[in-house]
N, C-alpha and C positions, 0 to 999 in steps of 0.2 A: 178509861186508862188515861193516866195521869203522867206526860210527858216534858222534860225540862231539857232544855237545850242551856247547856251550862259554860259559858266562857268565863275561863279562868286564866292567870299572868300576871305581871305588872307590866303597864302601859310606862315605867320609869325606864326599862330594862330592853330598849327596843325589841326585836322578834319575840321575847318574852311575852310582850303586848297581845300576840295574835288574837287569841282568843277570845282578849274583850273588844277587841276592835270588831271581830267577826259577830261577837254576839249583838253587838252597835249597829253594824253593818245592816244584819239581818232583822232587828227590830225597827229601823228605821225603813227600810226600803222591801219589808214583804209583810204580808198578812197571812198567819199561820192557823191551823185548826182553833177552836176555841179551847182544847184541851192540851194545849202544848203553850208554855211559860218558856220564856227568854229569859236567862238572870244573868247579870253580871258577878259572878262570883269573886271575883280579884284575886287577891291572895289570901281569902278568908278558912281555908283548909279546911282543920277538923272542924271549925263552927260551921260547918257546911252539913252537918250530920244527920239535924232533921232532914232536910232537902232529899237525902237519901231514904230514910226511913219512910218520909210520906210520896213518894211519888214509885211508879212502876217502872220508868224507864226514864235515866239520865244519859243523855248525849253530850262529853264533853267535850270542848273546844281549845286546845292547847298546843303546843309545840311539845315535840318529842324528841329526845336525841339515839338516833339512831345512826348507822354508819351508813350514810344513804347522801345525797348530793342536797343542800339546801332549797326546799322547796316541794322535796318530796311528800306525798299526802300518802295519810293512813287512816284506816277505818280498823281499829282493832277493840276488841270486846276485852273489858278491862280486867279480867279476870286473867288474862294473858298478859298483863303488864308485869307482872313480877319480876323483879330484876332490871327493866329498861330503865331510862332513865327519863321520865317527863318533865317535859322542859328541864330548867337549868340547875335544879336540885333544891329551888326554890320552896318558902315555906310551906305555899300550895299546893306544889307536888306531894309532898307529904304527907299533908292531911286528907288531901283527895282521895288518895289511897289508901290512908288509915280512918275516914269513913267507913269503907268496906269493909276491911280487918275489922274493925270495931262492930259494925252491924253481922258478923259471923260469931264473932266472941260472944252477943249479947243474944245467939239461939235466933235471931231472924233470917227471913227469907230478903236475900239481897234484890235489889233491881236488877232488870235488864241496865247494861250499861255498857259504855262505848265511848273512847277517845277517836274523836277527830282530829287525828294529829297532823302536824307540819315540820318539817324539819328545819330547825331554826339557822339562819347564817350565822346572826351574831348578837350577844346577851352582853350586852352593857348600859351602861350607866346613858343613856341617849332617849328621848321619845319621837315615837316612830318606827318606823320597819327599815330595815336594809332593801338597796334596791332589787336584792333577789326575791325576796317576800315580797313586796311590794309586787312585784311582777306577775309571780303567781298567784295573787291573793282573789282575784277572780276565778280564775280556776280552783281554789279554794274553798269560796262561797259555792260555787257550782258543784261540788263534791257533795258539801254539806247540804244542799237543796237535795239533789238527787238522793241522798239516802232520807232523808225528811219522806219524801215520793215513794220509798220502798216503804216505808213502817205506815205508809197508808195517810197521811199528814195532808190535808189540802196545802198546799204551799202558792200565793199570790201575788207578783210582783207589783207594788206601788206604781200607780201613773208619774207621781212627781219622787224622785230619788236624792237620794246624797251620796256624793263620792265618797270613797277610801278618805283622799283628802281632809272633805270636810270632816268626817268622823273622825279624825285623829287630832283636828284641830278641836273639837270639842272639851276632848279632855286635856287637851293645852291651855285654854283659854275659855274654861267653864264660866256660864252666865251661874249669877243667881240670883234665885226671885226675891 
């Protein structure tokens, strides 16, 4: 079984980047089972169609617009998300959900998929996360790791780790080879 942890979002729009930061944080700080890939899907949206066609289980990390307190965390099967706003209505939101719809239209079986979503505080032009979402980041990571373990995925924390701030800085100040 091939499993993908897919971070989506836009790091230029504050809390909208949580999925990308969470995926990078998991990659930097944890070792997962060999059959699990962590992918930065950014705002690729519909361009991720092959990812959905070629894998058995997709775990989408993103913000989710629900009428709840900022920082509230949800794990929702993707098929239940019709009508809910994933994220802020950005290009990746439409594209990720359209990937699933396109697969159905093609007559192919849908991969198991769910959204590990967090309710954002602020979606605005700013790199980094709001204080409310920063305060919930470790809880969000713990929820993701807990879910991965329920999927019988081995999750081992590295001895040397990066902080959330260090992860965010890699997006602010990328190094070029």
